[in-house]
C-alpha positions in Angstrom: 153.1 115.8 -102.5 155.7 117.7 -101.8 155.4 121.4 -103.0 157.8 122.4 -106.0 159.2 125.0 -103.6 159.9 122.8 -100.7 162.8 120.9 -99.8 163.5 118.3 -97.1 165.2 120.7 -95.0 162.5 123.6 -95.1 159.7 122.2 -93.8 159.2 125.1 -90.9 157.7 126.8 -94.3 155.0 124.6 -94.5 154.9 123.0 -91.4 151.8 122.1 -89.0 151.4 123.5 -85.9 152.8 119.9 -84.3 156.0 120.1 -86.6 156.4 123.5 -85.4 156.6 123.2 -81.5 159.3 120.3 -82.4 161.3 122.8 -84.3 161.0 125.5 -82.0 161.9 123.3 -79.0 164.9 122.4 -80.7 165.9 125.3 -81.8 165.5 127.0 -78.4 168.2 124.2 -77.5 170.8 124.9 -79.8 169.9 128.8 -78.3 170.8 127.9 -74.8 173.8 125.6 -75.5 175.3 128.6 -77.4 174.6 130.8 -74.2 176.7 128.1 -72.4 179.3 128.2 -74.6 179.3 131.8 -74.8 179.2 132.0 -71.0 182.5 129.2 -70.7 184.4 131.1 -73.1 183.2 134.6 -71.8 182.7 134.1 -68.2 181.4 138.3 -68.0 179.7 138.1 -71.7 181.2 141.3 -72.1 183.0 142.3 -75.4 184.5 145.3 -77.2 182.5 147.4 -79.9 182.2 146.5 -83.3 179.7 147.2 -85.8 179.2 144.0 -87.0 178.4 142.2 -83.2 176.1 142.6 -80.9 176.2 142.8 -77.1 175.2 138.9 -76.3 172.8 139.5 -73.5 171.4 142.2 -76.1 171.1 138.9 -78.8 169.0 136.7 -76.4 166.7 139.6 -75.0 165.9 140.1 -78.0 165.1 136.9 -79.5 163.0 136.7 -76.5 160.9 140.1 -77.1 160.7 139.2 -81.1 158.8 135.9 -79.8 156.8 137.7 -77.4 155.8 140.7 -79.4 154.6 138.9 -82.5 153.0 135.8 -81.1 151.8 136.3 -77.2 151.6 140.2 -77.3 150.1 140.3 -80.8 145.7 140.6 -80.8 146.4 140.1 -84.3 148.5 137.0 -84.7 146.1 135.2 -86.5 146.0 137.4 -89.3 149.1 136.7 -90.6 150.6 139.1 -93.2 147.5 140.9 -93.0 148.0 141.9 -89.3 148.3 145.5 -88.3 152.2 145.9 -87.2 151.1 148.8 -85.2 148.1 147.4 -83.3 148.3 147.9 -79.4 150.0 145.4 -77.5 149.3 143.9 -74.1 152.5 145.1 -71.5 155.9 143.1 -72.1 156.3 140.4 -69.3 159.7 142.4 -68.8 159.5 146.0 -67.8 161.4 148.3 -70.4 161.8 145.1 -73.0 160.4 147.5 -75.8 163.2 149.9 -74.8 165.8 147.8 -74.8 165.6 144.8 -77.3 163.3 146.5 -80.1 165.8 146.5 -82.9 163.4 148.8 -85.2 163.9 151.4 -82.4 167.2 150.8 -80.8 170.5 152.1 -82.7 173.2 149.4 -82.6 175.5 151.8 -81.1 173.1 152.4 -78.0 172.7 148.5 -77.6 176.0 148.7 -75.6 175.1 151.0 -73.1 171.7 149.9 -72.5 171.2 148.8 -68.4 170.4 145.1 -69.7 169.4 142.6 -67.2 171.6 140.0 -66.2 172.0 136.4 -67.7 169.5 134.9 -65.3 166.7 137.3 -65.8 167.5 137.1 -69.6 166.8 133.2 -69.5 163.7 133.8 -67.5 162.2 136.1 -70.2 163.5 133.6 -73.1 161.6 130.8 -71.1 158.6 132.4 -70.4 158.0 133.9 -74.1 158.9 130.2 -75.4 156.3 129.0 -72.4 153.3 131.0 -73.7 154.2 130.7 -77.2 154.2 127.0 -77.4 151.0 126.9 -75.4 148.9 129.7 -78.1 150.4 127.2 -80.9 148.3 124.4 -79.3 145.1 125.9 -79.8 146.1 127.9 -83.2 144.6 127.1 -86.6 146.5 125.3 -89.2 146.1 127.4 -92.2 149.2 130.0 -93.3 148.1 132.7 -91.9 147.4 131.3 -88.3 150.8 130.3 -88.1 152.6 132.9 -90.1 154.3 134.5 -86.5 155.2 131.0 -85.3 157.4 130.6 -88.5 158.3 133.7 -88.2 160.1 133.9 -84.8 161.5 130.2 -85.3 163.3 131.3 -88.6 164.5 134.6 -86.3 166.1 132.9 -83.5 167.6 130.1 -86.2 169.3 133.4 -87.4 170.4 134.8 -84.1 171.8 131.7 -83.4 174.0 131.6 -86.9 174.8 135.1 -86.0 176.2 133.7 -82.2 178.3 131.2 -84.2 179.8 133.7 -86.3 180.3 136.3 -83.9 182.2 134.1 -81.6 184.4 132.9 -84.5 185.2 136.5 -85.4 186.3 136.9 -81.4 188.3 133.4 -81.7 186.1 132.0 -78.8 185.3 128.4 -78.4 182.1 126.8 -79.4 181.4 122.8 -79.7 181.2 121.2 -83.1 177.6 120.2 -82.5 176.8 123.4 -81.8 178.6 125.4 -84.5 177.8 123.4 -87.4 174.5 122.2 -88.6 176.0 119.9 -91.5 179.8 119.1 -92.5 182.2 121.3 -94.8 181.9 119.5 -98.6 184.8 119.6 -100.6 184.9 121.6 -103.5 185.9 120.8 -107.3 186.6 122.8 -110.4 183.9 121.1 -112.4 181.0 123.0 -114.2 177.2 122.7 -114.7 175.6 123.7 -118.0 172.6 125.3 -117.8 170.3 125.4 -121.0 168.2 129.0 -121.8 164.4 129.0 -120.4 162.1 131.1 -118.9 162.3 130.8 -115.0 159.9 131.8 -112.7 161.3 133.8 -109.9 160.7 133.8 -106.5 157.5 132.5 -104.6 154.7 134.1 -106.3 152.3 134.0 -104.3 152.6 129.8 -103.7 151.4 128.6 -100.3 153.3 128.1 -96.9 155.7 130.9 -95.4 157.9 132.9 -97.2 159.6 136.5 -96.5 158.2 139.3 -97.9 161.3 139.7 -100.2 161.0 136.5 -101.9 156.9 137.2 -102.3 155.7 138.8 -106.0 157.6 136.3 -107.8 158.3 137.4 -111.6 159.3 135.2 -115.1 162.6 136.5 -116.5 164.5 135.2 -119.4 167.5 133.3 -118.7 170.1 133.0 -120.9 172.1 129.7 -121.2 175.0 129.4 -118.8 178.0 127.5 -117.5 178.3 127.7 -113.7 180.4 126.1 -111.2 179.4 122.8 -109.5 180.5 123.8 -106.3 182.0 127.0 -104.2 185.5 128.5 -105.5 187.8 126.4 -103.4 191.1 127.9 -101.2 192.8 126.1 -103.7 191.3 128.4 -106.8 191.7 131.2 -104.7 194.7 131.7 -103.5 196.8 131.8 -106.5 194.6 135.1 -106.9 195.9 136.7 -103.5 199.8 135.6 -104.3 199.3 137.0 -107.6 197.7 140.1 -106.9 199.1 140.8 -103.4 195.3 141.3 -101.9 195.0 140.9 -98.6 193.9 137.7 -97.1 190.6 136.5 -95.4 190.9 136.8 -91.8 191.2 133.5 -90.1 193.7 132.5 -92.7 197.6 132.8 -92.8 200.9 131.1 -94.6 203.7 129.6 -92.3 206.0 129.3 -95.2 205.7 128.6 -99.1 203.0 126.2 -99.6 201.9 125.8 -96.0 198.4 127.3 -95.2 196.6 127.5 -91.6 193.0 128.3 -90.8 191.4 129.5 -87.3 188.6 128.1 -86.2 187.0 129.5 -83.2 190.2 130.3 -81.9 192.5 127.1 -83.1 194.8 127.1 -85.4 195.2 123.8 -87.7 196.0 123.1 -91.2 193.9 124.3 -94.1 191.8 122.3 -96.2 192.5 123.8 -100.1 190.0 122.0 -101.0 187.2 123.5 -98.7 185.3 126.6 -99.4 187.4 130.0 -99.5 185.2 131.6 -96.5 185.1 135.0 -95.0 185.2 136.7 -98.1 183.9 139.9 -98.9 181.4 140.6 -101.6 184.7 142.8 -103.2 186.7 139.9 -103.0 184.6 137.7 -105.0 184.2 140.1 -107.6 187.9 140.5 -107.9 188.8 137.0 -107.8 186.2 136.9 -111.1 188.2 139.4 -112.8 191.3 138.0 -112.3 190.2 134.6 -113.4 188.1 136.0 -116.4 184.8 134.9 -115.3 181.8 136.5 -113.3 179.5 136.0 -110.5 176.5 134.5 -111.0 173.0 136.7 -110.5 170.6 135.7 -108.0 168.2 135.0 -111.0 171.0 132.2 -112.3 171.9 130.8 -108.6 168.1 130.4 -108.1 167.7 128.6 -111.3 170.4 126.5 -111.1 169.8 125.6 -107.7 166.3 124.8 -108.3 166.4 122.6 -111.3 170.1 121.0 -111.0 170.4 118.1 -108.4 173.9 118.3 -108.9 174.8 121.4 -107.8 176.4 121.4 -104.4 175.5 124.1 -101.9 175.2 124.7 -98.0 178.8 125.1 -97.1 179.3 129.0 -97.5 176.6 131.5 -98.3 177.6 132.6 -101.7 177.7 136.3 -103.1 176.2 136.9 -106.2 176.2 139.7 -108.5 172.8 141.3 -107.6 172.2 144.0 -105.3 169.1 143.6 -102.5 166.0 145.1 -104.4 162.7 144.4 -104.0 160.9 142.0 -106.4 158.3 143.5 -108.8 155.1 144.3 -106.5 156.8 144.4 -103.4 154.5 144.7 -100.3 156.3 144.8 -96.8 155.1 141.9 -94.2 153.9 143.4 -90.9 157.9 143.1 -89.7 158.4 146.2 -91.6 162.0 146.7 -91.0 163.1 143.1 -92.2 164.1 143.8 -96.0 162.6 147.7 -97.2 165.4 149.5 -95.2 168.2 147.6 -96.5 167.1 147.8 -100.4 170.4 149.2 -102.5 172.5 149.0 -99.6 173.0 145.5 -99.9 174.3 142.4 -102.1 172.4 139.0 -102.3 173.6 135.9 -100.8 172.3 132.4 -101.8 172.5 129.2 -100.4 173.5 128.7 -96.4 176.5 128.1 -94.5 177.7 125.0 -92.1 176.1 127.0 -89.3 172.7 127.7 -90.6 170.0 125.7 -89.3 168.6 123.3 -91.6 165.0 124.8 -91.4 166.8 127.7 -93.1 168.2 125.9 -96.0 166.1 126.6 -99.1 167.1 127.7 -102.9 164.6 130.2 -102.8 166.0 132.1 -99.5 167.4 135.8 -99.8 170.1 136.4 -97.5 171.8 140.1 -98.0 174.9 142.0 -96.5 176.6 144.9 -96.7 179.6 143.7 -99.7 182.3 144.6 -97.4 181.2 142.5 -94.6 183.7 139.4 -94.1 182.9 138.0 -90.7 180.2 136.0 -92.0 180.8 132.4 -93.5 180.5 133.7 -97.1 182.2 132.7 -100.2 181.3 132.6 -104.0 180.7 130.4 -107.0 181.4 131.6 -110.4 179.7 131.6 -113.9 181.9 131.3 -117.6 182.2 134.3 -119.7 180.1 133.7 -123.1 
């Protein structure tokens, strides 16, 4: 029987060792495919500094380092969330890797000036870390604690693959469709879903399987009845707001003449599908539209409740801003990767769902994504709730 927290696309949270090995290999194939796409589009792999970007060679070296640090080099890997994050590690297979790729220690601005290894050495590092991780996985026990760090490293690599996609989109670099998108964009409509008043069990609440630390320590919350969009807000609904208020257009969208709109996808301009979700919007854009339309953003409690209880809700094309600030659930306790959540509480907004570029294994209605409210390079849109 499938656990109530589980969905068809998120089996990594409950996967056994054999399934994890298959998912790790598939995710690495996407990583390497994206490396080749970037290399073809940008042969020297040099891009200008931007706060929302990382140097490509740093990104891929960091993926290898993270896997190595938490699995092969971690003597307490079988202890799961009980592992001591400061336990002594074995030496890195790549000298200076800790000084280059530890995102907790290496500031973002510094990453652009490091004497990083070239592509061949980086690819070797990736391969060696993966080979040893898979070898150790073959002998791991099948309980949640024993598999925790393999699940964490897998999710981490999947996140960085999505980052490679939206970085390419931001720079106008071509990426093959089969590497960029995990699922097709879904059409939007203006239908509404009514959700009855109820008490909702928020978060994982200590249930079996893998959960990120910010999803744990769930709690019950009273939810009043509400009405919510069945799909994300479309360009057809969003663009009249832009025209009426003069608000700046999202990047990658332009108007040629009245009624003719185009979108840029990986450097290519094509006709804008007005029934596709509005995307590359900031939280402020979403909030402003809601105020203009006489609606409001859903809280993350409302979003999770409707996604878990209403099978007719359509999600998975764009990340969806919520009204909620990214804050810890009551009783929050950081997992060994201490910098995953805690440093960002209070400064970011919660997004729910998934985008077309999100790996299937990351799609779960309880997953909490979070970004600064001004970010518009990510594949984010929103849906709205009626005002009672």
